[in-house]
N, C-alpha and C positions, 0 to 999 in steps of 0.2 A: 177593110172595115168601113161601112157607109155611115152617112149622117143619121140614119134611123137608130143605129146603136147608141150613138152619143146622146140623141134626144131621149131615148128610153132610160139611159143611165142617169141623165140629168134629172129626169122626173123622179126616179127612185131616190136619188140623193136629196131632192127637195122634200120628199115625204119623210125622210129619216133625219133631216136637219144637217146634212153634210153638203159641202161645196165641192163641186167637180169642175175643173177648168175645161172650157170648150176648146180643146186643141186636138188636132188630128195627130196620129202617130208620127206622120212625116215631119211635123213642125216641132216635135219634141227633141231636144238635144240628146244624143246618145253618149253616155259616160264611158270612157275607156279605162277609168281608174278602178282596179279591183277593190271590192269591199272586204275589209279584213274580217276574219272569223270572230274576233273579239277585240274590244278596246280596253286597254289597261285603265284601271280606276286610279284617279289621282289620290295621293296620300291623305288628303283632307277628308275623303269620304270612305276610306277603308274601314272595315269593322275593327273596333278596338278589342284588344286581347282581354279575355276574362282572367280573373285572378287564378294563379296556378293552383292546381289541386294535387295532393299526393297521388302518385301513380303506383298502384298496387300490382305487383307482378306475382301471379299465382303459379306455383310450381306443382307439377304432378307427374305421373308416369309418362304422360304424353308430351310434357313440356319441361325437359331437363336441360340445365346448362351444359354445354359441351365445349370441347376445345376448338370447335369449328364455327362458333357464332361470330357475329360482327363485333369488331373491337371498338369502333367509333373513336379511334385515336387514343384509346385508353387501355393499358395493359397492366398497370400496377398502381397501387394506391398513391404512391409518391407523385403521380401525375394528376391527381384529382383537382388540385388547385391551379394547374397550368392553364394559360389562356393565350394562345398565339394570335397572329393577325386574323386568321379565319374565325377563331373563337370570338375575338374582339368584335368583328363585324357582325357575327351571328347574334351576339348579345344585343348589339345596337338595334338590329332588325326586330328581334323578338320583343324587345321592350317597347317598340313603337313610340319611342320618345322623340320629340321634335328637336332636331339638331340644326335646322336652318336658322333659328334665332339664338342659338347658343354656341358661340365660337369656342367655348372651353369644354364641349361635351366629351372630348376624348379624355381629358384629365378627370372630369367628373366620373366617367366610366371606370377609369383606373382606380380611383379612390373607392368606388363602390365594390370593385373586385376585392380590394384589400379589406374592406369591411367584412366580407364573407370569409376571407382567408384567416382573419384574426379573431373570429368569434369562437371561443373555446367550446361552447355548448354545441354549436353547429358542427364543428370539426369532430367532436366526440361522436355525434350522431352519424356522420359519414363513416367514421371508423367502424362503428357497430354495424352499419348497413353493409359495408364491404366484408366484414367478418362473416355475416350471415350469407352473403353471396358465395363466399368461399366454402361455407358449410354445405350449401346446396350443390356446389361443384363436386365436393368430395362424396356426398351421398350418391350423386349421379354416376360418378366414376366407379365407386365401389359396387354399385348395382350392375353396371355394365360388365365389370370384371367377373362377378359371380355368375351372371347369366352366360358369359362366354364358356363356362365350364359345364353348364347343365342344360342349356337350351338346345333344342333339336330344330334345325331349319325346316323340317317337314311336318313336325307335330308339336303341339303344346304338351309339355310334360308336367308331372306333379312337382318335380324339383323346380321348374321354372315358376310355377304358381307360388311355391313356398318363398322363393326370392321376392316375388311381387308383394306378398303379404308382409314380409319382413321390412321392405323399404317403403311400403305404403305407410306403415306406422312412423318411420323416421321422417317421411315427408310431412306428415300431419304435425309432428312435433316442431319441425323447423318452420312450417308455415304459420303455426300459432305464434312462434317467436317473432316472425316477420310482421304479422298483423299488429302485434303489440308495439313493435318498433315504429311501424307506419303511423300508429295513432298519435305519436308525438310529433310527427313531421310538421303538420300545419301550425301547431303552437310555436315551434321553433322558427318557422319561416315568417311568423307575424312581425318579427322585428325588422324584416327586410321589405315588408309590404309597402312602405312609403317610398321605396326606392326601386323603380322598375329594373334598373341595371342589376342591383344586388339580388332581387327576387329571381330574375331570369337566370343568373349565373348559378344560384343555389339549385334551381330546378335542373339545369344542365348537368350539374355535378351528380345529382341523383340518377339521371338517365345514363350517365357514363358508367356508374357503378353497376347498375342493373343490366347493362348490355355488354359489360366487360367479358371477354372470353375466358373460359377456364383453361388451366394448363393442359397441354396435350397429354393424352392417355399414355400410361407407362407400360401398357401390355398390348399384345396382339390377340384379337378375338379369334377363338377357335371353337368349333362345335364338338360335341361328344363323339361324333361319327368321323372326325378327322383321323385318317389312317396314320398320319405322322405324329399324332399326339402321343408322347411317351407314357 
């Protein structure tokens, strides 16, 4: 690359207000350090978490709870108030609370968990939410069991559509109950809004319940064309 190139480049830079060093490619040091694909942001400029909003899970014929969904370390309501070391650290991270200037943040977090555990209104809400989750599980299991006796793997049957209609109505009723219950969640969580630890733990509890697996099915699905069906 000759001097005419650098002269032209300098002229263009002068016209655009930029400064270009007059250095030949041979005089420029070559870095052997690879450039990382990204640089982690320091905590001071990370985006702050927005206030938690109720997460509405909608159930329908294409989105039924089953015995094969992710458990998220939750299989029974008795575990909804549990918080082991992993949970403890997760709440700290989700809250984005500054722990560098608070040597007692662990004890503050523990007290915040107890605030949620000991709130009777919130605990009643969690019980009701879990009961509704079990209701959806039962509806889904009952539908799959009925379909196992009338569904044809090769053709849609009138009996199969009748089962769809029957459980569509049940889904709508259960979904209406769920929406009514969800409408209370934000108001109940307002008492935790001033404490990031308590708020995040309450939100984690809701997620645990909504993602809890249903019990394993108690039947073996068989189609009407199964030759071994008695």
